matplotlib code that plots the C-alpha trace (Angstrom):
import matplotlib.pyplot as plt

x = [-17.7, -19.0, -22.5, -25.3, -28.3, -28.6, -31.2, -31.3, -31.8, -33.2, -31.9, -28.2, -27.1, -23.5, -22.7, -24.0, -22.0, -18.8, -19.4, -19.8, -16.7, -18.8, -17.1, -20.3, -24.0, -25.9, -29.6, -31.2, -34.7, -36.7, -40.2, -41.3, -40.3, -41.0, -37.4, -36.3, -32.9, -30.1, -26.5, -24.1, -20.3, -18.5, -14.9, -12.9, -9.6, -9.4, -11.2, -14.5, -17.5, -19.7, -23.0, -26.5, -29.5, -32.4, -36.0, -38.0, -41.1, -39.6, -41.9, -40.1, -37.1, -34.9, -35.3, -34.0, -31.0, -30.1, -30.5, -28.3, -25.7, -25.6, -25.6, -22.8, -20.6, -21.3, -20.1, -16.7, -16.2, -17.6, -15.1, -12.2, -12.6, -13.2, -9.9, -11.5, -10.1, -13.4, -14.8, -18.2, -21.2, -25.1, -28.1, -31.8, -34.8, -37.7, -41.0, -43.1, -41.0, -44.0, -46.3, -43.9, -45.3, -43.0, -39.5, -37.4, -37.8, -36.9, -34.0, -32.6, -32.8, -31.3, -28.4, -27.6, -27.1, -24.9, -22.9, -22.4, -20.2, -17.6, -17.1, -16.6, -19.8, -20.7, -24.2, -25.9, -29.1, -30.5, -33.9, -36.6, -34.4, -33.6, -31.1, -33.7, -33.5, -29.7, -30.1, -32.0, -29.3, -26.7, -28.3, -27.0, -23.8, -21.2, -20.9, -23.2, -22.8, -25.2, -26.2, -28.0, -25.8, -26.6, -25.0, -21.9, -22.9, -23.2, -27.0, -28.6, -25.9, -28.1, -26.8, -23.2, -24.5, -26.3, -23.1, -21.1, -23.8, -23.8, -20.0, -20.2, -22.8, -20.7, -17.8, -19.7, -20.9, -17.3, -16.2, -19.3, -19.8, -16.5, -18.0, -19.3, -21.8, -25.3, -27.2, -30.0, -29.3, -32.6, -32.2, -34.6, -34.3, -36.2, -36.9, -37.0, -36.5, -33.6, -30.9, -32.9, -34.4, -31.0, -29.7, -32.6, -31.6, -28.2, -29.3, -31.9, -29.2, -27.1, -30.2, -30.6, -34.0, -35.1, -37.8, -38.7, -40.6, -41.6, -44.3, -45.0, -47.2, -46.0, -42.5, -43.5, -45.6, -42.6, -40.4, -42.7, -43.6, -40.0, -38.7, -39.8, -39.6, -41.6, -43.4, -43.0, -45.4, -43.6, -44.8, -43.4, -39.9, -38.3, -40.3, -39.2, -36.5, -33.5, -29.8, -29.2, -31.2, -30.5, -32.1, -32.2, -34.7, -34.2, -32.1, -32.1, -33.9, -31.3, -32.5, -33.6, -37.0, -35.7, -32.2, -33.8, -36.2, -33.7, -33.4, -30.3, -26.4, -25.7, -26.9, -25.7, -27.7, -27.7, -29.5, -27.5, -27.1, -28.7, -27.6, -29.8, -26.9, -23.5, -21.8, -24.8, -26.4, -23.1, -22.2, -25.7, -25.4, -22.1, -23.7, -26.2, -23.6, -24.8, -22.1, -22.7, -21.3, -20.7, -23.3, -21.0, -18.6, -20.7, -23.2, -20.2, -20.6, -22.9, -20.3, -17.6, -19.8, -20.2, -16.5, -15.8, -18.1, -15.9, -13.0, -14.6, -17.3, -16.8, -19.2, -16.8, -14.2, -16.8, -17.7, -14.0, -13.4, -16.3, -14.6, -12.5, -15.5, -15.0, -11.4, -11.9, -14.9, -13.0, -10.0, -12.6, -14.1, -10.7, -9.7, -13.0, -12.7, -9.0, -9.5, -13.0, -14.5, -17.6, -17.1, -18.3, -15.6, -13.0, -14.3, -14.2, -10.6, -9.4, -11.3, -10.1, -6.5, -6.4, -8.0, -5.4, -2.5, -3.6, -4.2, -0.7, 0.7, -1.3, 0.0, 3.6, 3.2]
y = [49.8, 46.4, 45.1, 47.7, 45.3, 45.6, 44.8, 44.6, 41.2, 41.2, 44.8, 43.8, 47.4, 47.0, 44.0, 46.0, 49.1, 46.8, 45.2, 48.7, 50.0, 52.9, 54.8, 56.1, 56.4, 58.8, 58.5, 62.0, 62.4, 65.3, 64.9, 68.6, 69.1, 65.6, 65.2, 61.7, 61.9, 59.6, 60.8, 58.2, 58.9, 56.5, 57.5, 60.6, 59.6, 62.5, 65.0, 65.8, 64.0, 66.2, 65.2, 66.5, 65.9, 64.1, 64.7, 61.6, 59.8, 56.3, 53.3, 52.2, 52.8, 50.0, 51.6, 55.0, 53.2, 51.4, 54.6, 56.6, 54.1, 53.7, 57.5, 58.2, 55.6, 57.0, 60.4, 58.9, 57.7, 60.9, 63.0, 60.8, 60.4, 64.2, 65.0, 66.8, 66.7, 65.6, 62.3, 60.8, 61.4, 61.7, 62.2, 61.6, 62.9, 60.6, 62.5, 64.3, 67.4, 69.0, 68.6, 70.5, 74.0, 75.7, 74.5, 76.6, 74.5, 71.1, 72.3, 74.4, 71.3, 69.2, 71.8, 71.2, 67.5, 68.4, 70.9, 68.1, 66.1, 69.0, 69.3, 65.5, 65.9, 69.0, 68.9, 70.5, 70.5, 67.3, 65.9, 67.6, 70.3, 73.7, 76.7, 78.1, 75.0, 75.3, 78.8, 77.5, 74.9, 77.6, 79.4, 76.4, 75.4, 76.4, 72.9, 73.5, 74.2, 75.2, 78.3, 81.3, 83.5, 86.5, 84.4, 84.0, 80.6, 79.1, 79.0, 76.3, 73.8, 72.4, 74.2, 73.0, 69.4, 69.6, 71.0, 67.9, 65.5, 67.2, 66.9, 63.2, 62.6, 64.3, 62.2, 59.1, 60.2, 60.9, 57.4, 55.5, 57.5, 59.3, 62.6, 64.6, 66.6, 66.0, 67.7, 65.4, 62.8, 61.5, 62.1, 61.1, 63.0, 61.0, 63.5, 67.2, 68.6, 71.2, 69.2, 67.7, 71.1, 72.6, 69.6, 70.0, 73.7, 72.7, 69.8, 72.0, 74.6, 72.1, 70.9, 67.6, 65.9, 66.1, 63.9, 64.3, 62.2, 63.1, 62.1, 65.8, 67.6, 71.0, 70.1, 69.0, 72.0, 74.3, 72.6, 72.4, 76.2, 77.1, 74.4, 72.3, 68.8, 65.7, 64.4, 60.6, 58.8, 57.3, 53.9, 54.1, 55.2, 51.8, 51.2, 54.5, 54.7, 56.9, 57.3, 58.3, 57.5, 60.1, 59.1, 62.2, 61.2, 58.4, 55.5, 51.7, 52.4, 50.1, 46.7, 43.2, 44.6, 47.5, 46.6, 44.1, 46.9, 49.7, 51.2, 53.3, 52.9, 55.3, 55.8, 59.0, 60.8, 62.6, 60.1, 58.4, 54.7, 54.0, 50.4, 48.3, 45.8, 47.3, 44.3, 42.4, 45.2, 46.8, 43.5, 43.3, 46.8, 45.7, 42.6, 44.8, 47.2, 50.2, 52.4, 53.5, 56.7, 56.2, 58.3, 59.3, 60.7, 62.7, 64.0, 65.3, 68.9, 69.6, 68.3, 70.3, 73.4, 72.8, 72.2, 75.5, 77.3, 76.0, 77.6, 80.9, 80.7, 81.5, 80.1, 80.4, 78.5, 75.7, 75.4, 75.0, 72.5, 70.5, 70.1, 67.4, 65.1, 65.1, 63.6, 61.4, 59.8, 59.1, 57.6, 55.2, 54.2, 53.3, 51.3, 49.4, 48.3, 47.3, 45.3, 44.0, 45.3, 47.6, 51.3, 51.4, 48.9, 51.1, 54.3, 52.5, 51.5, 55.0, 56.4, 53.5, 53.9, 57.6, 56.8, 54.2, 56.3, 59.1, 56.8, 55.5, 59.0, 59.8, 56.7, 57.8, 61.3]
z = [299.6, 300.2, 299.1, 300.0, 300.0, 303.8, 306.4, 310.2, 311.8, 315.4, 315.9, 315.3, 315.0, 316.4, 314.2, 311.1, 312.0, 312.5, 309.2, 307.4, 309.5, 311.1, 313.9, 315.8, 315.6, 317.9, 318.7, 319.5, 321.0, 322.5, 323.7, 323.5, 319.9, 318.8, 317.5, 316.5, 314.8, 314.0, 313.3, 311.8, 311.6, 309.2, 308.9, 310.1, 308.7, 306.3, 308.4, 310.2, 308.9, 306.8, 305.5, 305.2, 307.4, 305.6, 307.0, 305.9, 306.8, 307.2, 307.3, 310.4, 312.5, 310.9, 307.6, 309.0, 310.5, 307.2, 305.3, 307.6, 307.6, 303.8, 303.2, 305.8, 304.2, 300.8, 302.2, 303.1, 299.6, 298.1, 299.9, 299.4, 295.7, 295.3, 297.0, 300.1, 303.6, 305.0, 306.5, 306.0, 308.0, 307.6, 309.8, 309.4, 311.2, 311.3, 310.4, 307.9, 307.0, 305.1, 308.1, 310.4, 310.7, 313.3, 312.4, 314.6, 318.0, 316.4, 314.4, 317.3, 319.5, 316.9, 316.5, 320.1, 319.5, 316.7, 318.8, 321.5, 318.9, 319.1, 315.4, 314.7, 312.5, 310.4, 309.1, 306.0, 304.2, 302.4, 301.2, 303.4, 304.9, 303.6, 304.1, 306.5, 308.6, 308.7, 309.9, 312.8, 313.5, 313.2, 316.2, 318.4, 316.7, 314.3, 312.8, 310.0, 306.2, 303.6, 305.5, 303.7, 301.6, 303.9, 306.8, 304.8, 303.5, 300.1, 300.0, 298.0, 296.8, 294.1, 291.2, 292.1, 292.5, 289.1, 287.4, 288.7, 287.4, 284.2, 283.9, 284.9, 282.3, 279.6, 280.6, 280.3, 276.8, 275.7, 277.0, 275.5, 272.4, 271.6, 272.1, 275.0, 273.0, 274.3, 271.5, 270.2, 273.0, 274.6, 278.4, 281.0, 284.3, 287.1, 289.8, 289.1, 292.5, 293.1, 291.6, 288.8, 287.9, 287.4, 285.5, 283.1, 282.5, 281.4, 279.2, 277.5, 276.8, 275.3, 273.1, 274.4, 274.0, 277.7, 279.3, 282.9, 285.4, 289.1, 291.6, 292.3, 289.8, 291.1, 290.1, 286.8, 286.2, 287.2, 284.6, 281.8, 282.1, 281.6, 279.2, 276.3, 277.7, 277.5, 280.7, 281.2, 283.5, 286.6, 285.6, 282.1, 282.8, 282.1, 279.0, 277.5, 274.8, 275.9, 275.6, 279.2, 282.3, 285.0, 288.4, 290.6, 293.3, 295.8, 295.5, 294.5, 291.1, 289.5, 290.6, 289.5, 288.2, 286.2, 284.7, 282.1, 281.0, 280.8, 277.1, 277.5, 277.1, 280.1, 283.6, 285.2, 287.8, 291.1, 293.4, 296.0, 296.1, 292.7, 292.6, 295.0, 295.2, 294.1, 292.8, 291.5, 289.8, 288.7, 286.9, 285.4, 283.8, 282.2, 280.9, 279.2, 277.7, 280.0, 281.3, 284.8, 286.3, 290.0, 291.8, 294.8, 292.3, 289.9, 292.7, 294.7, 293.7, 296.7, 299.2, 297.3, 297.7, 301.5, 301.8, 300.0, 302.4, 305.3, 303.7, 303.1, 300.4, 296.8, 294.3, 291.3, 293.2, 294.2, 290.5, 289.5, 292.2, 291.0, 287.6, 289.0, 288.3, 284.5, 284.4, 287.5, 285.7, 282.7, 284.8, 286.6, 283.2, 282.0, 285.1, 285.1, 281.4, 281.8, 284.9, 284.0, 287.1, 287.7, 287.7, 291.3, 292.2, 290.3, 292.2, 295.5, 295.0, 294.4, 297.5, 299.7, 298.6, 299.5, 302.9, 303.6, 302.6, 304.7, 307.7, 307.3, 307.2, 310.4, 312.2, 311.5, 313.1]

ax = plt.figure().add_subplot(projection="3d")
ax.plot(x, y, z, "-o")
ax.set_aspect("equal")
plt.show()
């Protein structure tokens, strides 16, 4: 992937899409339901584009466009590096998800837009959406994953995503410290939503020293009632001494302001696009001696879970497929060290090579 420090200038959507090598972007509106959605399809070389629908109250429409372009491109690389026969896509709905009382009309209308793409894009849940929302979408289209278990779906993919992040974290510890045992390691999980919550469960079970931070007092309360963890104020995260920083909320927390403050030797979390600028901040982490586990590799469990659903869902099989993350992470760390490049660049190379080879095969058919 190229540099992800993006902005739109004078509405230059087409030039930005071409620079990022996107195939298609669809704008969806409906006055009756208030729906304002954008579907971005990045690359379908390996298969149909699968990616969740994020429901977020963006500051402006340009921010929504940039987010959906970055996220959809990340899904292409995530599918490629995980060995899945899927392309990359993503969608965003602009608005306040929590303020939407009657969700059925909006999501059914959105489902019709998804269906109009005839399978080129398959949606799933993401930030601000749920398995219940996927059920509404499914009333209008079959091109949806993450459905409730009673409908034959995989339900909430968060436990599988968290398992992948946990495996990626252990691989990073193995490479950096010589052992993947996390007992006694000080780990700060920023964001204890669905994925962060399940990650904390695994870390506590392994007897790590777990610290958490979240903007939601309800989420903090839920975790502290169930586990012995230390709560860190959101403004004190980068002043806190830790072994592993696990960003599990929104992206770009690794940036000019935070890198110099980080007190850890590993960054491994579930958030997408953790590096505000892939090359610049990836190199800055290397200079500080901090090992970065590429986000789109270690958080691929959710995508693997959705892909398993398309095949006929089996949770055990989804968990087994997710275990590719551990050896693939070690492979990436070795390549990055040998070639003196960032781990993100090493991961990108593996993903891009698979896409190139499959595109070559397809061109010969």
